[in-house]
N, C-alpha and C positions, 0 to 999 in steps of 0.2 A: 504494500500500500504506500504510494508516494506521499511525501510531505508536501502540503500545499500552502502557499502564501499569496495573498491578494495585494496587488499594487494598482489600485484604481480599477480599470477595466481589464487589466492584465493579470492572469493567474500564473504564478511560478510553481512548477511541479518538480520536486527533487526525488528521483527514484532511488531506492536503496542500492541498486546496482551502481549508480553514479558515485554515491558515497563510498561504497566498497572499492570501486576502481581507483578513486582518488587516494584513499587510504593506503591501498597496496602499492600504488605508484610512489607515494612519498616514502614508504618504508623500504621498498625493494630497489628503487631506482637511485643508486648512489651517484650516477652521472648527472642527474638533474634534467636530462633530456625529456623525460616523460612530463615533468612539471612545466617545462618550456613549451612542449607541444600542446598541453592543455591550455596554457595561457594564450598561445597563438590561435587556438580554436575559439576561445572566448572572445578574442579580438575580432575574429571573423564574424561571429554572430552579432557582436556589438555593432559592426558595420551595417548589417541588415536592419537591426533595430533602429539605429540612428536614421537610416534612410526612410524607414516606415514612418517614424515620428515627424521627420521633416516634410513628408508628403501628407501628413495629417491623419495617419492611421495608427492606432494602438494595437499591438499584437493581442490576440485573444488569449493565448497561453504560451509560455516558454517551458519546455520540458527538458530536464537534465537527466540523462540516463547513460548506461554503459555504452550504448550505441551512438551516442553523440548528443548534440543539442538541437532540439526540434522546435521551430516556431510554428504556431498555428495561427493563421490569419483570419480576419473577419469574413473573407470570401469575396469581397468586393473587387471587381476587375476595373482597372483604371486606364486601360489602353496599353498598347505594346511598348511605347517609349518609357512610361513610368514603371511597368512591370520589369522591363529590362534593367532599369536602374536599381530596382529592389534586388533582383537576383545577382547583379554584377557587384553590388556594394560590398558584399562579404570578401570576395577575392581582392577587390580594389583596396580594402582596408588592410589586408595582409601585405599587399605590395607596398602600400604607403608605410607600413610599419618596418618592412625590410629596408626601404629607402632611409628611414630615420635611423635604423640600426647601423647603416653604412657609415654614418657620420661619426660613430664611436670606435671604428676600427676593429682590430682583431678580437677584442674582449667580448664583442657581441656577435661573433661569427656564427655560433650555433643558433642563436635566436633569428638571425638574418636568414640563414638557410632554411630553417623550419618554417618561418613565415612565408617564404617564397614557395616552398614545397606544398604547404597547405593551401595557399592561394591557387597554385597551378593544379593541384589535385582536384579541387572543387570545380575547376573548369573542364574536367574530363566530360565528354558528352554522354553521360550515363545518368539517368534519373534514379534517385531523387537528388543528385548533386546539382549545383547551380548551373553547370554547363549543360546538363541534360534538360533542365527546366527552360533554359534559354533556347535550346534547340527546339523543344516542343512549342515554345511561345512563337517562334518565327516560322516554324513549319505550319502551325495552326492558322497563320494568316494566308497560307497558300493552298490549303486543302482542308478537308473536314477534320474535326477533332479526333474522330475514330481512326482515320488513316494516319494522322500525325502521331497518335498514340502508338499504333502498330509499328510505324517506321522508327520512332524513337526507341522502342523496345528492341527492334532488330539492330539498330546502330549501337545500342548499349551492349548487346551480346557480342557483336563483331569487335567492339573495342576491348572488351574484357578477355576474349579468347586468346589473343596473342600475349597479353600480360600474364595470364595463367600458364601458358606454354613456356614463356621465358622464365617464369618463376620456378617451374618444375625442372627446367634445364639448369638453372643457376644453383638451386639448393644442394644437389649432390657434389657439385664442384667447389663451392665456396662455403657451404654450410649456412648461408644467409637466407632466411625464410621471409624477409621483408616483402619482396615482390609477390611471392606466392600468397602471403597473408593479405596484402592489399587487394589482390585479384579475388580472393575468396570473400573478403569483406564487401567488395563491389558487387560480386555475384549475388550474395545474400541480400544486399540493399536493393538491387534491381528486381529480384523476384518478389521480395516482400512488398515493394512499392507497387508492382503490377498486381499482386494479389489484393492489396488494399483498394486499388482503383477498380478492379473487376468487381469487388464486393460492393463498392459504392454504386456501380452501374446497375446492380440487380434491383 
């Protein structure tokens, strides 16, 4: 059962899995990379929230869980230009943070690289990532929503397949499971997102 806090019209939900993941990260991650990655993710979501507030919309809820930070919006559609700004604002915030870190030299190298990676990762054309939502948004202006949805799912699968293949090839040679882990995470996110959207259509 998540802990819930109300901030005006916005509800903050903190899942027990998020608290457990943060606690384990702080205890086990001696390098501090995990904490930095979490900070960069929070900065990313902060970019979305700031953009929404500037455009006059308050998020319906913000959920913190092991699977990431999820914003639930009011559902109002503002047109392609404004929706593009909302989806792009998270990665843009990461890139701005990286630019800021660049001014501090070598001591902020890890934060700079993580911020760049998280910004770039979220632009991968896979839903529910920002890149996938941007792809769906612009395809939806050229074809029916159903066709755009199917095409986005196909592009997501085609994007993840080579990542998974490369991850499986790299793992036995280097022992590094990062790429394979990322591809598995994306695969789960893609199919869970599709399952949720199919359920909503019923």
